[in-house]
Biopython code that builds the backbone (N, CA, C, O; Angstrom):
import numpy as np
from Bio.PDB.StructureBuilder import StructureBuilder

atoms = [
    (1, "MET", "N", (-14.274, 18.948, -28.660)),
    (1, "MET", "CA", (-15.166, 18.284, -29.564)),
    (1, "MET", "C", (-16.538, 18.920, -29.416)),
    (1, "MET", "O", (-17.114, 18.895, -28.328)),
    (2, "LYS", "N", (-17.061, 19.478, -30.470)),
    (2, "LYS", "CA", (-18.365, 20.118, -30.413)),
    (2, "LYS", "C", (-19.450, 19.080, -30.600)),
    (2, "LYS", "O", (-19.295, 18.129, -31.366)),
    (3, "HIS", "N", (-20.542, 19.273, -29.897)),
    (3, "HIS", "CA", (-21.673, 18.363, -30.015)),
    (3, "HIS", "C", (-22.565, 18.855, -31.148)),
    (3, "HIS", "O", (-22.929, 20.030, -31.198)),
    (4, "GLN", "N", (-22.912, 17.953, -32.049)),
    (4, "GLN", "CA", (-23.771, 18.301, -33.162)),
    (4, "GLN", "C", (-25.090, 17.565, -32.977)),
    (4, "GLN", "O", (-25.120, 16.348, -32.793)),
    (5, "LYS", "N", (-26.153, 18.306, -33.028)),
    (5, "LYS", "CA", (-27.468, 17.699, -32.877)),
    (5, "LYS", "C", (-27.781, 16.910, -34.146)),
    (5, "LYS", "O", (-27.642, 17.427, -35.254)),
    (6, "ARG", "N", (-28.202, 15.666, -33.980)),
    (6, "ARG", "CA", (-28.491, 14.805, -35.114)),
    (6, "ARG", "C", (-29.871, 15.131, -35.672)),
    (6, "ARG", "O", (-30.875, 15.131, -34.958)),
    (7, "THR", "N", (-29.884, 15.402, -36.951)),
    (7, "THR", "CA", (-31.138, 15.657, -37.646)),
    (7, "THR", "C", (-31.232, 14.696, -38.816)),
    (7, "THR", "O", (-30.283, 13.967, -39.103)),
    (8, "LYS", "N", (-32.354, 14.692, -39.480)),
    (8, "LYS", "CA", (-32.518, 13.831, -40.647)),
    (8, "LYS", "C", (-31.547, 14.226, -41.754)),
    (8, "LYS", "O", (-31.179, 13.393, -42.583)),
    (9, "LYS", "N", (-31.133, 15.479, -41.772)),
    (9, "LYS", "CA", (-30.216, 15.936, -42.811)),
    (9, "LYS", "C", (-28.767, 15.548, -42.520)),
    (9, "LYS", "O", (-27.933, 15.555, -43.425)),
    (10, "THR", "N", (-28.460, 15.208, -41.263)),
    (10, "THR", "CA", (-27.107, 14.818, -40.898)),
    (10, "THR", "C", (-26.844, 13.406, -41.413)),
    (10, "THR", "O", (-27.612, 12.484, -41.137)),
    (11, "ALA", "N", (-25.766, 13.245, -42.156)),
    (11, "ALA", "CA", (-25.436, 11.932, -42.708)),
    (11, "ALA", "C", (-24.887, 11.027, -41.606)),
    (11, "ALA", "O", (-24.209, 11.495, -40.691)),
    (12, "ALA", "N", (-25.180, 9.753, -41.697)),
    (12, "ALA", "CA", (-24.655, 8.785, -40.740)),
    (12, "ALA", "C", (-23.151, 8.661, -40.947)),
    (12, "ALA", "O", (-22.666, 8.704, -42.078)),
    (13, "VAL", "N", (-22.433, 8.511, -39.871)),
    (13, "VAL", "CA", (-20.983, 8.383, -39.922)),
    (13, "VAL", "C", (-20.637, 6.910, -39.783)),
    (13, "VAL", "O", (-21.143, 6.226, -38.893)),
    (14, "THR", "N", (-19.773, 6.424, -40.665)),
    (14, "THR", "CA", (-19.357, 5.028, -40.573)),
    (14, "THR", "C", (-18.268, 4.896, -39.504)),
    (14, "THR", "O", (-17.685, 5.887, -39.063)),
    (15, "LEU", "N", (-18.012, 3.670, -39.106)),
    (15, "LEU", "CA", (-16.969, 3.422, -38.112)),
    (15, "LEU", "C", (-15.612, 3.882, -38.627)),
    (15, "LEU", "O", (-14.844, 4.496, -37.887)),
    (16, "ASP", "N", (-15.313, 3.591, -39.886)),
    (16, "ASP", "CA", (-14.033, 4.020, -40.460)),
    (16, "ASP", "C", (-13.882, 5.536, -40.419)),
    (16, "ASP", "O", (-12.809, 6.052, -40.106)),
    (17, "GLU", "N", (-14.958, 6.245, -40.737)),
    (17, "GLU", "CA", (-14.915, 7.711, -40.701)),
    (17, "GLU", "C", (-14.708, 8.207, -39.269)),
    (17, "GLU", "O", (-13.932, 9.134, -39.033)),
    (18, "ALA", "N", (-15.400, 7.591, -38.327)),
    (18, "ALA", "CA", (-15.256, 7.994, -36.923)),
    (18, "ALA", "C", (-13.835, 7.754, -36.446)),
    (18, "ALA", "O", (-13.268, 8.587, -35.740)),
    (19, "GLN", "N", (-13.253, 6.614, -36.827)),
    (19, "GLN", "CA", (-11.877, 6.324, -36.419)),
    (19, "GLN", "C", (-10.899, 7.339, -37.003)),
    (19, "GLN", "O", (-9.963, 7.765, -36.328)),
    (20, "ARG", "N", (-11.118, 7.721, -38.253)),
    (20, "ARG", "CA", (-10.245, 8.735, -38.858)),
    (20, "ARG", "C", (-10.377, 10.070, -38.122)),
    (20, "ARG", "O", (-9.388, 10.771, -37.906)),
    (21, "MET", "N", (-11.613, 10.413, -37.740)),
    (21, "MET", "CA", (-11.812, 11.662, -37.000)),
    (21, "MET", "C", (-11.112, 11.610, -35.651)),
    (21, "MET", "O", (-10.506, 12.593, -35.225)),
    (22, "VAL", "N", (-11.193, 10.465, -34.977)),
    (22, "VAL", "CA", (-10.542, 10.315, -33.670)),
    (22, "VAL", "C", (-9.034, 10.469, -33.812)),
    (22, "VAL", "O", (-8.380, 11.040, -32.939)),
    (23, "ASP", "N", (-8.480, 9.959, -34.913)),
    (23, "ASP", "CA", (-7.040, 10.096, -35.148)),
    (23, "ASP", "C", (-6.601, 11.551, -35.221)),
    (23, "ASP", "O", (-5.441, 11.864, -34.952)),
    (24, "HIS", "N", (-7.519, 12.441, -35.582)),
    (24, "HIS", "CA", (-7.181, 13.867, -35.690)),
    (24, "HIS", "C", (-7.368, 14.613, -34.372)),
    (24, "HIS", "O", (-6.989, 15.779, -34.266)),
    (25, "LEU", "N", (-7.939, 13.965, -33.380)),
    (25, "LEU", "CA", (-8.134, 14.620, -32.078)),
    (25, "LEU", "C", (-6.828, 14.679, -31.311)),
    (25, "LEU", "O", (-5.945, 13.839, -31.485)),
    (26, "SER", "N", (-6.725, 15.678, -30.467)),
    (26, "SER", "CA", (-5.561, 15.761, -29.576)),
    (26, "SER", "C", (-5.662, 14.639, -28.550)),
    (26, "SER", "O", (-6.749, 14.104, -28.332)),
    (27, "PRO", "N", (-4.560, 14.274, -27.922)),
    (27, "PRO", "CA", (-4.613, 13.245, -26.882)),
    (27, "PRO", "C", (-5.608, 13.589, -25.758)),
    (27, "PRO", "O", (-6.266, 12.700, -25.217)),
    (28, "VAL", "N", (-5.711, 14.856, -25.418)),
    (28, "VAL", "CA", (-6.650, 15.273, -24.369)),
    (28, "VAL", "C", (-8.087, 15.020, -24.822)),
    (28, "VAL", "O", (-8.898, 14.506, -24.052)),
    (29, "ASP", "N", (-8.404, 15.377, -26.065)),
    (29, "ASP", "CA", (-9.755, 15.141, -26.569)),
    (29, "ASP", "C", (-10.042, 13.648, -26.743)),
    (29, "ASP", "O", (-11.180, 13.213, -26.565)),
    (30, "GLN", "N", (-9.018, 12.859, -27.091)),
    (30, "GLN", "CA", (-9.206, 11.416, -27.173)),
    (30, "GLN", "C", (-9.533, 10.846, -25.782)),
    (30, "GLN", "O", (-10.383, 9.966, -25.646)),
    (31, "ALA", "N", (-8.854, 11.355, -24.768)),
    (31, "ALA", "CA", (-9.136, 10.921, -23.398)),
    (31, "ALA", "C", (-10.552, 11.313, -22.994)),
    (31, "ALA", "O", (-11.253, 10.531, -22.352)),
    (32, "ARG", "N", (-10.978, 12.519, -23.365)),
    (32, "ARG", "CA", (-12.351, 12.952, -23.062)),
    (32, "ARG", "C", (-13.370, 12.072, -23.770)),
    (32, "ARG", "O", (-14.415, 11.747, -23.205)),
    (33, "LEU", "N", (-13.068, 11.684, -25.013)),
    (33, "LEU", "CA", (-13.956, 10.800, -25.764)),
    (33, "LEU", "C", (-14.044, 9.431, -25.077)),
    (33, "LEU", "O", (-15.127, 8.861, -24.953)),
    (34, "LEU", "N", (-12.911, 8.920, -24.639)),
    (34, "LEU", "CA", (-12.891, 7.643, -23.937)),
    (34, "LEU", "C", (-13.689, 7.721, -22.642)),
    (34, "LEU", "O", (-14.416, 6.789, -22.297)),
    (35, "LYS", "N", (-13.551, 8.829, -21.930)),
    (35, "LYS", "CA", (-14.314, 9.031, -20.696)),
    (35, "LYS", "C", (-15.815, 9.028, -20.986)),
    (35, "LYS", "O", (-16.601, 8.540, -20.175)),
    (36, "TYR", "N", (-16.206, 9.560, -22.114)),
    (36, "TYR", "CA", (-17.608, 9.591, -22.532)),
    (36, "TYR", "C", (-18.094, 8.191, -22.931)),
    (36, "TYR", "O", (-19.200, 7.787, -22.574)),
    (37, "LEU", "N", (-17.260, 7.460, -23.671)),
    (37, "LEU", "CA", (-17.678, 6.171, -24.215)),
    (37, "LEU", "C", (-17.642, 5.029, -23.200)),
    (37, "LEU", "O", (-18.488, 4.136, -23.251)),
    (38, "ALA", "N", (-16.680, 5.045, -22.283)),
    (38, "ALA", "CA", (-16.486, 3.918, -21.360)),
    (38, "ALA", "C", (-17.746, 3.550, -20.579)),
    (38, "ALA", "O", (-18.094, 2.370, -20.545)),
    (39, "PRO", "N", (-18.442, 4.488, -19.955)),
    (39, "PRO", "CA", (-19.661, 4.104, -19.224)),
    (39, "PRO", "C", (-20.746, 3.541, -20.138)),
    (39, "PRO", "O", (-21.486, 2.640, -19.743)),
    (40, "ARG", "N", (-20.843, 4.069, -21.363)),
    (40, "ARG", "CA", (-21.850, 3.566, -22.307)),
    (40, "ARG", "C", (-21.549, 2.124, -22.686)),
    (40, "ARG", "O", (-22.452, 1.289, -22.740)),
    (41, "VAL", "N", (-20.291, 1.834, -22.947)),
    (41, "VAL", "CA", (-19.898, 0.476, -23.311)),
    (41, "VAL", "C", (-20.098, -0.454, -22.118)),
    (41, "VAL", "O", (-20.606, -1.564, -22.276)),
    (42, "ALA", "N", (-19.704, -0.011, -20.937)),
    (42, "ALA", "CA", (-19.850, -0.840, -19.736)),
    (42, "ALA", "C", (-21.312, -1.181, -19.478)),
    (42, "ALA", "O", (-21.633, -2.321, -19.142)),
    (43, "ARG", "N", (-22.200, -0.199, -19.632)),
    (43, "ARG", "CA", (-23.634, -0.459, -19.435)),
    (43, "ARG", "C", (-24.135, -1.498, -20.431)),
    (43, "ARG", "O", (-24.887, -2.404, -20.073)),
    (44, "HIS", "N", (-23.716, -1.360, -21.668)),
    (44, "HIS", "CA", (-24.165, -2.291, -22.709)),
    (44, "HIS", "C", (-23.643, -3.699, -22.447)),
    (44, "HIS", "O", (-24.390, -4.673, -22.542)),
    (45, "VAL", "N", (-22.371, -3.800, -22.119)),
    (45, "VAL", "CA", (-21.772, -5.115, -21.889)),
    (45, "VAL", "C", (-22.404, -5.786, -20.676)),
    (45, "VAL", "O", (-22.722, -6.975, -20.722)),
    (46, "SER", "N", (-22.588, -5.041, -19.596)),
    (46, "SER", "CA", (-23.154, -5.649, -18.392)),
    (46, "SER", "C", (-24.619, -6.028, -18.599)),
    (46, "SER", "O", (-25.098, -6.977, -17.978)),
    (47, "ALA", "N", (-25.331, -5.313, -19.450)),
    (47, "ALA", "CA", (-26.739, -5.614, -19.683)),
    (47, "ALA", "C", (-26.924, -6.793, -20.642)),
    (47, "ALA", "O", (-27.910, -7.522, -20.536)),
    (48, "THR", "N", (-26.007, -6.984, -21.559)),
    (48, "THR", "CA", (-26.192, -8.015, -22.577)),
    (48, "THR", "C", (-25.345, -9.255, -22.359)),
    (48, "THR", "O", (-25.628, -10.296, -22.951)),
    (49, "HIS", "N", (-24.319, -9.176, -21.530)),
    (49, "HIS", "CA", (-23.426, -10.313, -21.344)),
    (49, "HIS", "C", (-23.265, -10.631, -19.854)),
    (49, "HIS", "O", (-22.159, -10.578, -19.318)),
    (50, "ALA", "N", (-24.357, -10.956, -19.205)),
    (50, "ALA", "CA", (-24.287, -11.309, -17.788)),
    (50, "ALA", "C", (-23.478, -12.597, -17.638)),
    (50, "ALA", "O", (-23.697, -13.554, -18.381)),
    (51, "PRO", "N", (-22.558, -12.627, -16.694)),
    (51, "PRO", "CA", (-21.725, -13.824, -16.535)),
    (51, "PRO", "C", (-22.552, -15.014, -16.065)),
    (51, "PRO", "O", (-23.527, -14.856, -15.330)),
    (52, "ASP", "N", (-22.155, -16.192, -16.494)),
    (52, "ASP", "CA", (-22.834, -17.421, -16.104)),
    (52, "ASP", "C", (-22.081, -18.032, -14.925)),
    (52, "ASP", "O", (-21.207, -18.880, -15.104)),
    (53, "TYR", "N", (-22.429, -17.591, -13.721)),
    (53, "TYR", "CA", (-21.751, -18.068, -12.529)),
    (53, "TYR", "C", (-22.041, -19.532, -12.251)),
    (53, "TYR", "O", (-21.199, -20.223, -11.677)),
    (54, "ALA", "N", (-23.204, -20.022, -12.642)),
    (54, "ALA", "CA", (-23.551, -21.426, -12.391)),
    (54, "ALA", "C", (-22.542, -22.344, -13.061)),
    (54, "ALA", "O", (-22.080, -23.307, -12.449)),
    (55, "GLU", "N", (-22.194, -22.057, -14.314)),
    (55, "GLU", "CA", (-21.229, -22.900, -15.016)),
    (55, "GLU", "C", (-19.852, -22.812, -14.358)),
    (55, "GLU", "O", (-19.145, -23.815, -14.268)),
    (56, "ALA", "N", (-19.471, -21.629, -13.901)),
    (56, "ALA", "CA", (-18.182, -21.479, -13.225)),
    (56, "ALA", "C", (-18.148, -22.298, -11.943)),
    (56, "ALA", "O", (-17.153, -22.964, -11.661)),
    (57, "TRP", "N", (-19.217, -22.256, -11.170)),
    (57, "TRP", "CA", (-19.278, -23.047, -9.937)),
    (57, "TRP", "C", (-19.258, -24.534, -10.247)),
    (57, "TRP", "O", (-18.589, -25.295, -9.548)),
    (58, "ASN", "N", (-19.975, -24.967, -11.278)),
    (58, "ASN", "CA", (-19.964, -26.381, -11.655)),
    (58, "ASN", "C", (-18.561, -26.834, -12.035)),
    (58, "ASN", "O", (-18.141, -27.928, -11.657)),
    (59, "ALA", "N", (-17.839, -26.014, -12.772)),
    (59, "ALA", "CA", (-16.461, -26.347, -13.147)),
    (59, "ALA", "C", (-15.585, -26.426, -11.903)),
    (59, "ALA", "O", (-14.765, -27.335, -11.773)),
    (60, "PHE", "N", (-15.760, -25.480, -10.995)),
    (60, "PHE", "CA", (-14.992, -25.471, -9.746)),
    (60, "PHE", "C", (-15.247, -26.748, -8.949)),
    (60, "PHE", "O", (-14.311, -27.361, -8.436)),
    (61, "LEU", "N", (-16.514, -27.147, -8.845)),
    (61, "LEU", "CA", (-16.856, -28.354, -8.092)),
    (61, "LEU", "C", (-16.321, -29.612, -8.784)),
    (61, "LEU", "O", (-15.884, -30.544, -8.108)),
    (62, "ARG", "N", (-16.349, -29.652, -10.115)),
    (62, "ARG", "CA", (-15.788, -30.802, -10.836)),
    (62, "ARG", "C", (-14.298, -30.926, -10.571)),
    (62, "ARG", "O", (-13.788, -32.030, -10.380)),
    (63, "ILE", "N", (-13.602, -29.804, -10.559)),
    (63, "ILE", "CA", (-12.166, -29.824, -10.274)),
    (63, "ILE", "C", (-11.927, -30.352, -8.861)),
    (63, "ILE", "O", (-11.023, -31.157, -8.638)),
    (64, "GLY", "N", (-12.735, -29.900, -7.916)),
    (64, "GLY", "CA", (-12.611, -30.379, -6.537)),
    (64, "GLY", "C", (-12.819, -31.871, -6.431)),
    (64, "GLY", "O", (-12.087, -32.554, -5.715)),
    (65, "GLU", "N", (-13.819, -32.389, -7.142)),
    (65, "GLU", "CA", (-14.071, -33.834, -7.123)),
    (65, "GLU", "C", (-12.903, -34.602, -7.730)),
    (65, "GLU", "O", (-12.522, -35.662, -7.233)),
    (66, "THR", "N", (-12.340, -34.063, -8.801)),
    (66, "THR", "CA", (-11.190, -34.711, -9.434)),
    (66, "THR", "C", (-10.008, -34.751, -8.475)),
    (66, "THR", "O", (-9.324, -35.769, -8.371)),
    (67, "LEU", "N", (-9.766, -33.656, -7.781)),
    (67, "LEU", "CA", (-8.667, -33.617, -6.812)),
    (67, "LEU", "C", (-8.919, -34.594, -5.668)),
    (67, "LEU", "O", (-8.002, -35.266, -5.196)),
    (68, "LYS", "N", (-10.171, -34.662, -5.231)),
    (68, "LYS", "CA", (-10.506, -35.541, -4.113)),
    (68, "LYS", "C", (-10.279, -37.007, -4.479)),
    (68, "LYS", "O", (-9.795, -37.777, -3.649)),
    (69, "THR", "N", (-10.615, -37.401, -5.688)),
    (69, "THR", "CA", (-10.425, -38.798, -6.083)),
    (69, "THR", "C", (-8.950, -39.144, -6.224)),
    (69, "THR", "O", (-8.576, -40.313, -6.124)),
    (70, "GLY", "N", (-8.114, -38.148, -6.454)),
    (70, "GLY", "CA", (-6.676, -38.390, -6.580)),
    (70, "GLY", "C", (-5.970, -38.492, -5.240)),
    (70, "GLY", "O", (-4.840, -38.975, -5.172)),
    (71, "ASP", "N", (-6.614, -38.048, -4.184)),
    (71, "ASP", "CA", (-6.014, -38.119, -2.846)),
    (71, "ASP", "C", (-6.050, -39.549, -2.330)),
    (71, "ASP", "O", (-7.027, -40.272, -2.524)),
    (72, "THR", "N", (-4.985, -39.936, -1.680)),
    (72, "THR", "CA", (-4.965, -41.230, -1.002)),
    (72, "THR", "C", (-4.657, -40.987, 0.461)),
    (72, "THR", "O", (-4.176, -39.918, 0.834)),
    (73, "ALA", "N", (-4.933, -41.973, 1.279)),
    (73, "ALA", "CA", (-4.693, -41.829, 2.720)),
    (73, "ALA", "C", (-3.215, -41.630, 3.001)),
    (73, "ALA", "O", (-2.848, -40.983, 3.982)),
    (74, "GLU", "N", (-2.354, -42.189, 2.136)),
    (74, "GLU", "CA", (-0.914, -42.078, 2.358)),
    (74, "GLU", "C", (-0.349, -40.717, 1.934)),
    (74, "GLU", "O", (0.719, -40.316, 2.395)),
    (75, "SER", "N", (-1.072, -40.008, 1.052)),
    (75, "SER", "CA", (-0.534, -38.748, 0.537)),
    (75, "SER", "C", (-0.758, -37.619, 1.528)),
    (75, "SER", "O", (-1.731, -37.597, 2.281)),
    (76, "GLU", "N", (0.167, -36.696, 1.497)),
    (76, "GLU", "CA", (0.126, -35.536, 2.377)),
    (76, "GLU", "C", (-0.924, -34.544, 1.868)),
    (76, "GLU", "O", (-1.059, -34.361, 0.658)),
    (77, "THR", "N", (-1.658, -33.910, 2.763)),
    (77, "THR", "CA", (-2.630, -32.898, 2.338)),
    (77, "THR", "C", (-1.885, -31.644, 1.924)),
    (77, "THR", "O", (-0.728, -31.446, 2.295)),
    (78, "LEU", "N", (-2.538, -30.818, 1.170)),
    (78, "LEU", "CA", (-1.931, -29.567, 0.741)),
    (78, "LEU", "C", (-1.591, -28.707, 1.931)),
    (78, "LEU", "O", (-0.525, -28.091, 1.964)),
    (79, "THR", "N", (-2.470, -28.650, 2.907)),
    (79, "THR", "CA", (-2.215, -27.850, 4.115)),
    (79, "THR", "C", (-0.977, -28.359, 4.834)),
    (79, "THR", "O", (-0.130, -27.561, 5.236)),
    (80, "ALA", "N", (-0.852, -29.673, 5.005)),
    (80, "ALA", "CA", (0.309, -30.240, 5.683)),
    (80, "ALA", "C", (1.575, -29.959, 4.895)),
    (80, "ALA", "O", (2.615, -29.659, 5.481)),
    (81, "ALA", "N", (1.503, -30.053, 3.564)),
    (81, "ALA", "CA", (2.674, -29.782, 2.738)),
    (81, "ALA", "C", (3.134, -28.337, 2.889)),
    (81, "ALA", "O", (4.329, -28.067, 3.009)),
    (82, "VAL", "N", (2.175, -27.408, 2.882)),
    (82, "VAL", "CA", (2.529, -25.990, 3.034)),
    (82, "VAL", "C", (3.123, -25.738, 4.421)),
    (82, "VAL", "O", (4.122, -25.029, 4.550)),
    (83, "LEU", "N", (2.524, -26.305, 5.437)),
    (83, "LEU", "CA", (3.043, -26.126, 6.804)),
    (83, "LEU", "C", (4.454, -26.699, 6.929)),
    (83, "LEU", "O", (5.305, -26.086, 7.574)),
    (84, "SER", "N", (4.718, -27.845, 6.336)),
    (84, "SER", "CA", (6.062, -28.428, 6.432)),
    (84, "SER", "C", (7.081, -27.600, 5.676)),
    (84, "SER", "O", (8.245, -27.561, 6.074)),
    (85, "MET", "N", (6.682, -26.928, 4.587)),
    (85, "MET", "CA", (7.606, -26.077, 3.834)),
    (85, "MET", "C", (7.957, -24.811, 4.607)),
    (85, "MET", "O", (9.035, -24.247, 4.422)),
    (86, "ARG", "N", (7.059, -24.370, 5.462)),
    (86, "ARG", "CA", (7.287, -23.132, 6.224)),
    (86, "ARG", "C", (8.251, -23.356, 7.360)),
    (86, "ARG", "O", (8.781, -22.386, 7.903)),
    (87, "ARG", "N", (8.502, -24.580, 7.742)),
    (87, "ARG", "CA", (9.379, -24.876, 8.908)),
    (87, "ARG", "C", (10.811, -24.843, 8.550)),
    (87, "ARG", "O", (11.666, -25.067, 9.407)),
]
sb = StructureBuilder()
sb.init_structure("model")
sb.init_model(0)
sb.init_chain("A")
sb.init_seg("    ")
for serial, (resi, resn, name, xyz) in enumerate(atoms, 1):
    if name == "N":
        sb.init_residue(resn, " ", resi, " ")
    sb.init_atom(name, np.array(xyz, "f"), 0.0, 1.0, " ", f" {name:<3s}", serial, name[0])
structure = sb.get_structure()
């Protein structure tokens, strides 16, 4: 794949046109294109879509509270159940 310097005279390529061009590339050149694009996409995604860990932790803690309220003194703990199954 040759690199073409973008000038004002170079027409913009639409996504459909780019996809058609990719379809004409050999599998090796498609792999090279993917190698080129993957880091760019990863940088963009990580910069614009930071995960919300606070909400994940809140959900985790809510689940724990729900499990805790369902436990009774008579019920076997998960650890005890696993240990008894191993015997």
